[in-house]
C-alpha positions as CSV (number, residue, x, y, z in Angstrom):
1,M,-51.7,-34.2,46.1
2,K,-48.6,-32.8,47.7
3,H,-46.8,-36.1,46.4
4,V,-47.4,-35.5,42.9
5,Y,-46.8,-32.0,43.1
6,A,-43.6,-33.0,45.0
7,E,-42.6,-35.7,42.2
8,S,-43.3,-32.8,39.5
9,V,-40.9,-30.4,41.0
10,R,-38.5,-33.2,40.9
11,L,-38.7,-34.1,37.5
12,L,-38.6,-30.7,36.9
13,V,-35.4,-30.0,38.6
14,A,-33.9,-33.3,37.1
15,C,-34.2,-31.7,33.7
16,S,-33.1,-28.5,34.0
17,L,-29.7,-29.7,35.4
18,V,-29.6,-32.7,32.5
19,M,-30.6,-29.9,30.2
20,F,-27.6,-27.5,31.9
21,V,-25.0,-29.9,32.2
22,A,-25.6,-30.7,28.3
23,A,-25.5,-27.0,27.5
24,C,-22.6,-26.8,29.2
25,G,-20.8,-29.7,28.1
26,E,-18.2,-30.1,24.8
27,Q,-19.9,-29.3,22.2
28,H,-19.0,-30.7,18.8
29,E,-19.1,-28.4,15.6
30,G,-21.4,-29.7,12.7
31,P,-20.0,-29.3,8.6
32,A,-21.8,-25.7,8.2
33,E,-20.3,-24.3,11.6
34,Q,-16.8,-26.0,10.4
35,A,-17.3,-24.5,6.5
36,G,-18.0,-21.1,8.3
37,K,-14.3,-20.8,10.1
38,T,-12.7,-22.3,7.2
39,V,-14.4,-19.5,5.4
40,D,-13.4,-16.9,8.1
41,Q,-9.8,-18.3,8.3
42,A,-9.4,-17.9,4.3
43,I,-10.8,-14.1,4.5
44,E,-8.5,-12.9,7.4
45,K,-5.7,-14.7,4.9
46,T,-6.9,-12.6,1.8
47,T,-7.6,-9.9,3.8
48,E,-3.5,-9.6,5.3
49,S,-2.2,-10.8,2.2
50,V,-4.0,-8.0,0.2
51,G,-3.2,-5.5,2.9
52,D,0.9,-6.8,2.5
53,A,0.5,-6.3,-1.2
54,M,-1.2,-2.6,-1.1
55,K,1.7,-1.5,2.0
56,N,4.5,-3.0,-1.0
57,T,3.0,-1.6,-3.6
58,G,2.7,1.3,-1.7
59,E,6.5,1.4,-1.1
60,A,7.5,0.8,-4.6
61,L,6.0,4.0,-5.7
62,H,6.9,6.2,-3.1
63,E,10.2,4.6,-4.3
64,A,9.6,5.0,-7.7
65,A,8.5,8.7,-7.0
66,E,11.8,9.6,-5.7
67,D,13.9,8.0,-8.5
68,A,12.3,9.8,-11.1
69,G,12.5,13.1,-8.7
70,H,16.0,12.9,-8.7
71,A,16.2,12.2,-12.6
72,M,14.7,14.6,-13.0
73,T,16.7,17.1,-11.2
74,D,19.9,15.6,-12.7
75,A,18.2,16.2,-16.3
76,M,17.4,19.6,-15.5
77,E,21.0,19.9,-14.2
78,T,22.3,18.4,-17.4
79,T,20.1,20.5,-19.6
80,G,20.8,24.1,-17.4
81,D,24.7,23.5,-18.0
82,A,24.5,22.5,-21.8
83,I,22.4,25.5,-22.5
84,S,24.8,27.5,-20.7
85,E,27.7,25.9,-22.7
86,A,25.6,26.0,-26.2
87,T,25.2,30.2,-24.7
88,D,28.9,31.1,-24.1
89,S,30.2,29.3,-27.0
90,T,27.2,31.1,-29.6
91,G,28.3,34.5,-27.7
92,E,32.6,33.9,-28.4
93,A,31.4,33.1,-31.7
94,L,29.5,36.1,-32.6
95,D,32.5,38.0,-30.9
96,E,34.5,36.6,-33.6
97,A,32.4,37.2,-36.2
98,A,32.1,40.5,-35.5
99,T,35.7,41.2,-35.0
100,K,35.9,39.6,-38.7
101,T,33.6,41.4,-39.9
102,G,35.1,44.5,-38.3
103,E,38.5,43.8,-39.8
104,A,36.7,43.2,-43.6
105,V,35.3,46.4,-43.8
106,G,38.4,48.0,-42.3
107,F,36.8,48.8,-38.7
108,K,39.3,49.6,-36.1
109,E,38.5,50.1,-32.3
C-alpha cells in the first residue's frame, strides 16, 4: 500500500512539474490576442493623433484670437483718429460759417 501511495505522489509531483514548466515556457499568441494587440495599437495611435490635433487647434485658436484683438485695437484707434479729425473739421467749418454769417449780417467783434 505504501508503494502505491509513493507512486501516486511521484506521479503528482511529475505532473505538477510538467504543468509548471509548460506555464513558464514560451507562450504563443493566438489570433484573438494578436487582434487585441492590433486594436490596442490602433486606439493608442488614434488617441495620440486626436491629442495632437486638439493641441494644434487650440494653438491656432489662440493665435487667431490674438490677431483679432490686435485688429480690433487698430480699428478702434483708426476710428478714433477719424472721429477726432471729423470733429476738428466740423468745428473749423462751423467757425468759418459763423464768421461769414456774422459778416453777412454786419456783426463786428
